[in-house]
C-alpha angles and dihedrals in degrees: 000000000000096000095104091052101045098032097088093043094050091045091054091052094048095045091047091053092048092050089052093044089235129123114221114263090215090065095053100072119096142175111222118217117195110229115201114236110178149307121027115020092201094066119086093212090066092066128082116217110227118188116226106206128189121262093252092060091048091056090043093051094043090059091048091046093054090049094045101044100074092054094044092049089057092070105019116112114259088227094064102098104167121101095006129119116258090011127106144153086282090072094052095046096043091050091051098045096042092050089050092051091050091051092045089054086058089055094249133141114245129195145163141204117214109209125212124218129183122219093341095174093048096051101057109122109228096216092050092049090052090049091053091048088052090052090052091056106264112157121249091248091053091048091051090051094050091045086057089048092055101039127078094013113160130205141171129196116246121201114175103315097334123103129195121219116279117264130193115241115235097188143002138055119267117262109223094037125112097231096042096079095048091048089050090053090051090051096050097039097095091057086082090061090059097052105076109147100046141025126273117210109195135182112165106300094348108100125176127185112209132182143163127213139168092244133036091231092057091044092054092050092050093049092047093049096046094043089053090051090053092044091052090048091055092049093047089051091051096247123141110246123181111204090174088065097048118124128211137193132187122199132191126172118243092011131111090221092198091149119100117224126207124219123194109216120174092333094312126110114229114191118206117245134212091235136017132185117232122177092339097312123110107223116193128197092252095049088231093126089212092137092049094050091047089052091049093050092047093049093045091048092053091050092050090050090053091050092048090056088058097043093112090062098043131078125216094266093048091051091048092052093048094048093047093044099045113013102039091037088072091063094041095062111103094330092166089066099055100019093103093059127145122295088248091059092045090056090048092055092047091049091051092052093048093049094047 
């Protein structure tokens, strides 16, 4: 409603800052809200810090984002799916699974190593990010402006109505900002240049090395070598990588694959598992997705039970909204990935729908 009134004033502020290659100090202050992820609520590592920025900074960054995106897309890897229009986790998972199926049809062994990073957004060195932007062709004036954007940012942690004292950030891009994700993509883009003998499947800080070989011995060597290359890249770029938390999976068509295989990555032993979870999808070593479908049905059933206990307080429309938003949403997440599951899982889904 106020756009027509404040538009010219905001534009003058933004254009003045850009002309002076200086990002407004008033837009660099944030309140950080810890968002719980999983597991133990008493451990700090299980919370994601999301920066709550003021409205002015959101408008400011949106304008910069729209101006920056066309140039960044000109050099960004086509396999970076996070934080881009028309891309989603679906693209990453479909690419992975379809490539696996193609290799399995060629009677090859396929496998993957799921890498674990800690606080990826918070670890990005500002000077290194600016150096990479320079290598990609950003002008000196633009680099000066973004250096101003990154430096002297202040934040405090807010829990309920309590604030901590403000601290100056020494590294990282703010989670919850509009420019943070695109700067992260710029920073991680050259990782794809290092991975030459396998495939890298990336979505934000989720990175998976995948390969296919005619023998399991050769496959293990390839995965070990390429995972070490990626691990060294993360270390050289000052990111925190945890090889001891890596996961691995090996798949072969028409084989029970009950054997566990051991990979040696950066001095750590990673044992292959029967099932791994990637981007919210449980992938088993038979590509049957039985475990994933069972998990979906169990979760949806629990949600329906919770709604049924509240049925006295809910009208028909409220129930419909809850069921569509929570229950059916489980089956609407990346269905193209697990849709061609086993006959057993198909019957389980049909049974669930009939009973509920």
